[in-house]
One Martini backbone bead per residue (centre of mass of N, CA, C, O) as a GRO file, in nm:
protein
  143
    1UNK     BB    1  15.868   5.136   6.709
    2UNK     BB    2  16.040   5.389   6.642
    3UNK     BB    3  15.902   5.449   6.371
    4UNK     BB    4  15.621   5.507   6.485
    5UNK     BB    5  15.694   5.743   6.670
    6UNK     BB    6  15.808   5.923   6.449
    7UNK     BB    7  15.546   5.942   6.281
    8UNK     BB    8  15.369   6.061   6.503
    9UNK     BB    9  15.533   6.321   6.548
   10UNK     BB   10  15.508   6.428   6.253
   11UNK     BB   11  15.170   6.427   6.261
   12UNK     BB   12  15.170   6.644   6.470
   13UNK     BB   13  14.947   6.903   6.553
   14UNK     BB   14  14.879   7.200   6.646
   15UNK     BB   15  14.676   7.392   6.809
   16UNK     BB   16  14.479   7.630   6.773
   17UNK     BB   17  14.423   7.916   6.952
   18UNK     BB   18  14.103   7.864   6.984
   19UNK     BB   19  14.175   7.569   7.144
   20UNK     BB   20  14.375   7.659   7.340
   21UNK     BB   21  14.424   7.636   7.660
   22UNK     BB   22  14.401   7.803   7.942
   23UNK     BB   23  14.447   7.875   8.240
   24UNK     BB   24  14.396   7.797   8.573
   25UNK     BB   25  14.195   7.879   8.821
   26UNK     BB   26  14.111   7.942   9.115
   27UNK     BB   27  13.924   7.901   9.375
   28UNK     BB   28  13.593   8.026   9.435
   29UNK     BB   29  13.418   8.178   9.682
   30UNK     BB   30  13.084   8.135   9.809
   31UNK     BB   31  12.801   8.127   9.996
   32UNK     BB   32  12.707   7.844   9.837
   33UNK     BB   33  13.034   7.787   9.770
   34UNK     BB   34  13.201   7.682   9.463
   35UNK     BB   35  13.457   7.753   9.203
   36UNK     BB   36  13.633   7.601   8.914
   37UNK     BB   37  13.854   7.652   8.665
   38UNK     BB   38  13.958   7.410   8.429
   39UNK     BB   39  13.881   7.555   8.146
   40UNK     BB   40  13.993   7.786   7.873
   41UNK     BB   41  13.855   7.938   7.576
   42UNK     BB   42  13.742   8.024   7.287
   43UNK     BB   43  13.396   8.014   7.372
   44UNK     BB   44  13.494   7.865   7.652
   45UNK     BB   45  13.397   7.713   7.978
   46UNK     BB   46  13.517   7.513   8.261
   47UNK     BB   47  13.339   7.401   8.555
   48UNK     BB   48  13.353   7.350   8.904
   49UNK     BB   49  13.065   7.292   9.109
   50UNK     BB   50  12.982   7.375   9.457
   51UNK     BB   51  12.696   7.295   9.664
   52UNK     BB   52  12.556   7.343   9.943
   53UNK     BB   53  12.351   7.230  10.156
   54UNK     BB   54  12.060   7.433  10.117
   55UNK     BB   55  12.162   7.584   9.866
   56UNK     BB   56  12.168   7.881   9.637
   57UNK     BB   57  12.149   8.046   9.363
   58UNK     BB   58  12.070   8.284   9.177
   59UNK     BB   59  11.838   8.446   9.003
   60UNK     BB   60  11.930   8.431   8.652
   61UNK     BB   61  12.113   8.596   8.372
   62UNK     BB   62  12.254   8.570   8.034
   63UNK     BB   63  12.352   8.732   7.738
   64UNK     BB   64  12.640   8.560   7.626
   65UNK     BB   65  12.547   8.271   7.753
   66UNK     BB   66  12.561   7.931   7.779
   67UNK     BB   67  12.459   7.619   7.962
   68UNK     BB   68  12.603   7.319   8.091
   69UNK     BB   69  12.481   7.059   8.315
   70UNK     BB   70  12.664   6.814   8.519
   71UNK     BB   71  12.609   6.563   8.735
   72UNK     BB   72  12.823   6.405   8.981
   73UNK     BB   73  12.697   6.494   9.275
   74UNK     BB   74  12.393   6.463   9.383
   75UNK     BB   75  12.133   6.721   9.395
   76UNK     BB   76  11.942   6.905   9.148
   77UNK     BB   77  11.775   7.213   9.139
   78UNK     BB   78  11.613   7.330   8.841
   79UNK     BB   79  11.575   7.651   8.695
   80UNK     BB   80  11.423   7.699   8.356
   81UNK     BB   81  11.238   7.926   8.332
   82UNK     BB   82  10.929   7.737   8.368
   83UNK     BB   83  11.119   7.511   8.467
   84UNK     BB   84  11.135   7.212   8.685
   85UNK     BB   85  11.420   7.009   8.803
   86UNK     BB   86  11.555   6.693   8.889
   87UNK     BB   87  11.899   6.601   8.947
   88UNK     BB   88  12.137   6.345   8.901
   89UNK     BB   89  12.363   6.140   8.852
   90UNK     BB   90  12.440   6.182   8.509
   91UNK     BB   91  12.281   6.440   8.468
   92UNK     BB   92  12.131   6.694   8.243
   93UNK     BB   93  12.145   7.045   8.123
   94UNK     BB   94  12.008   7.336   7.949
   95UNK     BB   95  12.109   7.692   7.919
   96UNK     BB   96  12.005   7.946   7.765
   97UNK     BB   97  12.037   8.236   7.661
   98UNK     BB   98  11.827   8.461   7.819
   99UNK     BB   99  11.769   8.266   8.076
  100UNK     BB  100  11.612   8.197   8.348
  101UNK     BB  101  11.804   8.082   8.646
  102UNK     BB  102  11.859   7.797   8.882
  103UNK     BB  103  12.059   7.662   9.155
  104UNK     BB  104  12.005   7.370   9.373
  105UNK     BB  105  12.051   7.215   9.708
  106UNK     BB  106  11.829   6.977   9.860
  107UNK     BB  107  12.034   6.821  10.005
  108UNK     BB  108  12.294   6.659  10.234
  109UNK     BB  109  12.497   6.686  10.006
  110UNK     BB  110  12.712   6.782   9.797
  111UNK     BB  111  12.705   6.958   9.499
  112UNK     BB  112  12.834   6.831   9.186
  113UNK     BB  113  12.940   7.012   8.890
  114UNK     BB  114  12.948   7.059   8.541
  115UNK     BB  115  13.035   7.351   8.352
  116UNK     BB  116  12.941   7.462   8.021
  117UNK     BB  117  13.047   7.736   7.845
  118UNK     BB  118  12.892   7.940   7.581
  119UNK     BB  119  13.051   8.218   7.404
  120UNK     BB  120  13.172   8.541   7.343
  121UNK     BB  121  13.110   8.602   7.659
  122UNK     BB  122  13.256   8.492   8.002
  123UNK     BB  123  13.210   8.685   8.218
  124UNK     BB  124  13.115   8.746   8.554
  125UNK     BB  125  12.943   9.018   8.458
  126UNK     BB  126  12.730   8.824   8.303
  127UNK     BB  127  12.479   8.934   8.516
  128UNK     BB  128  12.135   8.890   8.615
  129UNK     BB  129  11.964   8.966   8.907
  130UNK     BB  130  11.644   8.881   9.071
  131UNK     BB  131  11.744   8.676   9.304
  132UNK     BB  132  11.892   8.672   9.651
  133UNK     BB  133  12.003   8.526   9.954
  134UNK     BB  134  12.278   8.743   9.964
  135UNK     BB  135  12.232   9.042   9.864
  136UNK     BB  136  12.335   9.058   9.520
  137UNK     BB  137  12.158   9.221   9.312
  138UNK     BB  138  12.347   9.483   9.259
  139UNK     BB  139  12.585   9.279   9.220
  140UNK     BB  140  12.725   9.215   8.886
  141UNK     BB  141  13.038   9.068   8.946
  142UNK     BB  142  12.911   8.817   9.095
  143UNK     BB  143  12.804   8.464   9.150
   0.00000   0.00000   0.00000
């Protein structure tokens, strides 16, 4: 058994810097709920997003990133381009970059989803708001 462990340790290679995850950010509160960055690396960011019942995010678009959304709990009403779909537990959707989209919780329990962002730039200021229930259309620095 000791020989096997020694061989395993010898064959372990470190992850290259492009894949090594960076630190996790604290939870950020928004009028519609909250998000927490779970992991971030070059070209990707993974968030846990929670949307309060009856609330929705702004109708928005990102120039530099696409997003994958996976529903963990609750019901998501998703607008992506000219499509509208309802998603429930263990269902997912893809939002291409430069596509108008919105996430809404039409249910009575919190909506929890995992968002995987991919792109060259993943800053929170890469957002163009077209409509917002919380009057944040001019503020392009928060989501």
